[in-house]
C-alpha positions in Angstrom: -34.8 164.8 5.9 -37.6 162.9 7.6 -41.1 164.4 8.0 -43.4 163.9 11.0 -45.7 161.9 8.6 -42.8 159.4 8.0 -43.1 157.9 11.5 -45.0 154.7 12.0 -48.2 155.0 14.1 -48.5 152.0 16.5 -52.0 151.4 17.9 -52.6 148.5 20.3 -56.3 147.6 20.3 -58.6 145.3 22.3 -62.3 145.1 21.5 -62.4 148.2 19.3 -65.5 149.9 18.0 -66.2 152.1 15.0 -64.1 154.9 16.3 -60.9 153.0 15.4 -61.8 152.9 11.7 -62.5 156.6 11.7 -59.3 157.3 13.6 -57.3 155.4 10.9 -59.0 157.5 8.2 -58.0 160.7 10.1 -54.4 159.5 10.4 -54.3 158.7 6.7 -55.8 162.1 5.8 -53.2 163.8 7.9 -50.4 162.2 5.8 -49.4 159.1 7.8 -48.6 156.4 5.3 -47.6 153.6 7.8 -49.9 152.5 10.5 -49.5 149.3 12.5 -52.5 148.0 14.5 -52.0 145.2 17.0 -55.1 143.1 17.7 -54.4 142.1 21.3 -56.5 138.9 21.3 -59.9 140.6 20.7 -61.4 137.3 19.4 -63.6 136.3 16.4 -66.4 138.8 17.3 -64.1 141.7 16.3 -62.4 140.0 13.3 -64.6 142.0 10.8 -63.3 145.3 12.2 -59.7 144.3 11.8 -60.3 142.8 8.4 -61.7 146.2 7.2 -58.7 148.0 8.6 -56.3 145.7 6.8 -57.7 146.9 3.5 -56.6 150.5 4.2 -53.5 151.4 2.3 -50.4 151.4 4.4 -52.2 149.8 7.4 -50.7 146.6 8.8 -52.9 144.5 11.2 -51.1 142.1 13.5 -53.1 139.5 15.5 -52.6 136.8 18.0 -55.3 134.6 19.6 -54.8 135.3 23.4 -54.9 138.7 25.1 -51.4 139.6 26.2 -51.9 143.1 27.6 -51.1 146.6 26.3 -47.4 146.3 27.1 -47.2 143.0 25.2 -49.0 144.5 22.2 -46.7 147.5 22.1 -43.5 145.4 22.2 -45.0 143.1 19.6 -45.7 146.0 17.3 -42.2 147.6 17.9 -40.5 144.3 16.9 -42.6 144.2 13.7 -41.8 147.8 12.9 -38.0 147.3 13.4 -38.1 144.4 11.0 -40.4 145.7 8.4 -39.8 149.4 8.5 -36.1 149.8 9.3 -36.0 153.2 7.6 -38.8 154.7 9.8 -37.5 157.7 11.9 -39.5 156.4 14.9 -42.7 155.3 16.3 -45.7 157.2 17.6 -47.8 155.1 20.0 -51.5 156.0 20.2 -54.6 154.6 21.9 -57.5 153.2 19.9 -60.3 154.7 21.8 -60.4 158.1 20.1 -58.5 160.1 22.8 -55.6 161.0 20.5 -56.2 163.2 17.5 -54.3 162.9 14.2 -53.1 166.4 14.7 -51.6 165.6 18.1 -49.8 162.6 16.6 -48.2 164.9 14.1 -47.1 167.2 16.9 -45.6 164.3 18.9 -43.9 163.0 15.8 -42.4 166.4 15.0 -41.0 166.7 18.6 -39.6 163.2 18.3 -37.6 164.2 15.2 -36.3 167.4 16.7 -35.4 165.7 20.0 -34.2 162.2 19.1 -32.5 161.5 22.4 -35.7 162.2 24.4 -38.9 160.3 25.1 -41.7 162.5 23.8 -44.9 162.5 25.9 -48.2 163.9 24.7 -49.4 165.6 27.8 -53.1 166.3 28.7 -54.4 169.2 30.8 -56.2 167.6 33.8 -57.5 170.9 35.0 -60.2 170.9 32.4 -63.8 170.3 33.4 -64.3 167.3 31.1 -61.7 165.2 33.0 -63.3 162.6 35.3 -62.4 163.2 39.0 -60.8 159.8 39.5 -58.5 160.4 36.4 -57.5 163.9 37.6 -56.7 162.7 41.1 -54.9 159.5 40.0 -52.7 161.4 37.5 -51.8 164.1 39.9 -50.9 161.6 42.6 -48.6 159.6 40.4 -47.0 162.8 39.0 -46.1 163.9 42.6 -44.7 160.5 43.5 -42.8 160.2 40.3 -41.2 163.6 40.8 -40.2 162.7 44.4 -38.7 159.3 43.5 -37.3 159.8 40.0 -36.6 163.6 39.7 -38.9 164.5 36.8 -42.2 166.3 36.9 -44.4 164.6 34.4 -48.0 166.1 34.5 -49.4 163.1 32.6 -47.7 159.8 33.5 -50.4 157.7 32.0 -50.5 159.1 28.5 -50.5 156.6 25.7 -49.4 159.1 23.1 -45.6 158.9 22.9 -42.9 159.5 20.4 -40.0 157.0 20.4 -37.1 157.7 18.0 -35.8 154.6 16.2 -32.5 154.8 18.1 -34.4 154.2 21.3 -36.6 151.3 20.0 -34.3 148.5 21.0 -34.2 149.8 24.6 -38.0 149.8 24.7 -37.9 146.0 24.2 -35.7 145.6 27.2 -38.3 147.1 29.6 -40.4 144.5 31.5 -44.1 144.6 31.8 -46.9 143.1 29.7 -50.0 145.1 30.7 -50.7 148.7 31.6 -47.7 148.8 33.9 -45.4 148.7 30.9 -46.0 152.4 30.2 -45.1 153.4 33.8 -42.1 151.1 33.6 -41.0 152.9 30.4 -40.9 156.2 32.3 -39.0 154.6 35.2 -36.4 153.0 33.0 -35.9 156.1 30.9 -35.3 158.2 34.1 -32.8 155.5 35.2 -31.1 155.6 31.8 -30.8 159.5 32.2 -33.0 160.0 29.1 -34.9 163.3 29.2 -38.5 163.8 28.5 -40.0 166.1 26.0 -43.6 167.2 26.9 -46.0 168.1 24.1 -49.4 169.6 25.1 -52.2 167.7 23.4 -56.0 167.8 23.4 -57.7 166.4 26.6 -60.4 164.1 25.3 -62.5 161.9 27.5 -65.4 160.2 25.6 -68.4 159.1 27.7 -66.3 159.7 30.9 -63.7 157.3 29.7 -66.1 154.3 29.9 -64.5 152.6 26.9 -61.2 152.1 28.6 -59.9 148.6 29.4 -57.9 149.9 32.4 -58.9 148.0 35.5 -58.9 150.5 38.4 -57.8 148.1 41.2 -55.6 145.5 39.6 -53.9 147.7 37.0 -53.4 150.6 39.5 -51.8 148.1 41.9 -49.4 147.0 39.2 -48.5 150.6 38.5 -48.0 151.7 42.1 -46.0 148.5 42.9 -43.6 149.4 40.1 -43.5 153.1 41.1 -42.6 152.3 44.7 -40.8 149.0 44.5 -37.3 150.4 44.5 -38.2 153.0 47.1 -39.6 150.3 49.4 -36.4 148.4 49.1 -34.5 151.6 50.0 -36.7 152.1 53.0 -36.3 148.5 54.1 -32.5 148.8 53.8 -32.7 151.9 56.0 -34.9 150.2 58.5 -32.6 147.2 58.7 -29.5 149.5 59.1 -31.3 151.4 61.9 -32.0 148.2 63.8 -28.4 147.2 63.5 -27.3 150.7 64.6 -29.4 150.6 67.7 -28.6 147.0 68.6 -24.8 147.5 68.2 -25.0 150.8 70.2 -26.8 149.1 73.1 -24.4 146.1 73.2 -21.4 148.3 73.0 -22.6 150.9 75.5 -24.0 148.6 78.2 -21.7 145.5 78.0 -18.9 145.2 75.5 -16.9 148.4 75.8 -17.0 148.5 79.6 -15.9 144.9 79.7 -13.1 145.2 77.2 -11.9 148.6 78.2 -12.5 149.3 82.0 -11.0 152.7 81.5 -14.4 153.8 80.2 -15.8 153.3 83.7 -13.4 155.9 85.1 -13.9 158.7 82.5 -16.8 160.7 81.5 -19.9 158.9 80.2 -19.7 161.0 77.0 -16.6 159.2 75.8 -18.4 155.9 76.2 -21.5 157.1 74.3 -19.4 158.7 71.6 -17.3 155.5 71.0 -20.4 153.3 70.9 -22.2 155.7 68.6 -19.3 156.0 66.2 -18.7 152.3 65.9 -22.4 151.4 65.5 -22.9 154.1 62.9 -19.9 153.0 60.8 -21.1 149.4 60.8 -24.7 150.2 60.0 -23.6 152.6 57.3 -21.4 150.0 55.6 -24.3 147.5 55.8 -26.7 150.1 54.3 -24.2 150.9 51.5 -23.8 147.3 50.6 -27.6 146.6 50.5 -28.3 149.7 48.5 -25.5 149.0 46.0 -26.4 145.4 45.3 -30.1 145.0 46.0 -31.7 148.5 45.7 -29.8 150.1 42.8 -28.3 146.9 41.4 -24.8 148.4 40.7 -22.0 145.9 40.5 -19.3 148.4 40.1 -19.1 152.1 40.4 -15.8 153.8 40.9 -15.7 156.0 44.0 -19.2 155.0 45.2 -18.1 154.3 48.8 -16.4 157.7 49.0 -19.5 159.5 47.6 -21.7 157.6 50.0 -19.6 158.6 53.0 -19.7 162.3 51.8 -23.5 162.1 51.5 -23.9 160.5 55.0 -21.9 163.4 56.5 -23.7 166.0 54.5 -27.1 164.6 55.5 -26.2 164.5 59.2 -24.9 168.1 59.1 -28.0 169.3 57.2 -30.3 167.5 59.5 -28.7 169.0 62.6 -28.6 172.5 61.1 -32.2 172.5 60.0 -33.5 171.1 63.3 -31.6 173.6 65.2 -32.7 176.4 62.9 -36.4 175.5 63.2 -36.1 175.3 66.9 -34.4 178.7 67.3 -36.2 180.6 64.6 -39.7 179.2 64.9 -39.7 177.7 68.4 -40.6 174.3 67.0 -40.0 171.3 69.2 -36.8 169.6 68.3 -38.3 166.2 68.0 -41.1 167.4 65.8 -38.7 169.4 63.7 -36.5 166.3 63.3 -39.5 164.2 62.1 -40.3 166.8 59.4 -36.6 167.4 58.4 -35.6 163.8 58.3 -38.7 162.8 56.3 -37.8 165.3 53.6 -34.1 164.4 53.7 -35.1 160.7 53.3 -36.6 161.4 49.8 -33.7 163.7 48.9 -31.2 161.1 50.1 -32.9 158.5 47.9 -32.7 160.7 44.8 -29.0 161.6 45.4 -28.0 158.0 46.0 -29.8 157.0 42.8 -28.4 159.9 40.6 -25.0 160.4 42.1 -23.8 157.7 44.5 -24.8 154.6 42.8 -25.1 155.6 39.2 -24.2 153.0 36.6 -21.4 153.8 34.1 -23.6 152.5 31.4 -26.3 155.0 32.3 -23.9 158.0 32.1 -23.1 157.1 28.5 -26.6 158.2 27.6 -25.9 161.7 28.8 -23.5 162.4 25.9 
């Protein structure tokens, strides 16, 4: 039976100070016997710090000359742990700046052992007064967007304290990203793999208003948000392209093609002409949208019944939109156009989530639900 102390603590480090040495002492005093520190290209000026750490019992120090980024360091350390410590029950990743206590590492490790099929996240409380305003706002914003796009409410998307069971370690190496975006990519991929998250409350520590962080507010935030929204932007672009096709086809059919091919439309009610043009244009644009979403947005090569599920969803979304718009107009007196803007905006996010989770799910992803 594994104990929380049996996990390997993995610490990526760049330009550390004396806090890292004290942190390793605290981890050792708490019972951790295997600690891996990755020197992410700190350079000769910091060599003496890592040399002292290498003398600690059970502490492995890995180094390489050029800075590769936090994601690179984490994957470098995971490979080392899989090779050198194959019996380890898992890995606890922690930051080197003193924000994660040894006690919290034990809590995260214990949760990892009890929930081996989940990614364990040490979660901070951003409502506390010691949290810098930009950190509070940034985390809340990314939490909201992550919930909308990926269906999981994670109050701390940027936590570096995570528990990864050994069965999940190979999959962590498949995740792209070399710098801070790797940790966000980990959350996105785990959501796509239908792996659940286990949230563990931890201490909220910001030393000197987090001045020691190597996080670059503009470039690293841009990487993170590009990852967060990249798939959704593809989805939105596919919808926009399908809308253009829908309107174009409708116009061509309504004004020229149908009247020229079927003169009978000129002698019957205009409604029949509009209905025929609308139906044909909508079917064509929906098939285009389905193809783009399947191949370029959700990257699913084969998924049995996806077209049927997509058709069902299209019909349900249309009926829901019409019902809600009509209801808001009749019950609240809201203008129909305004109501449609609100309703369809909300349904757009819901439609994305349903397509990702139900219409275009990968058979390989479903295996992880077992």
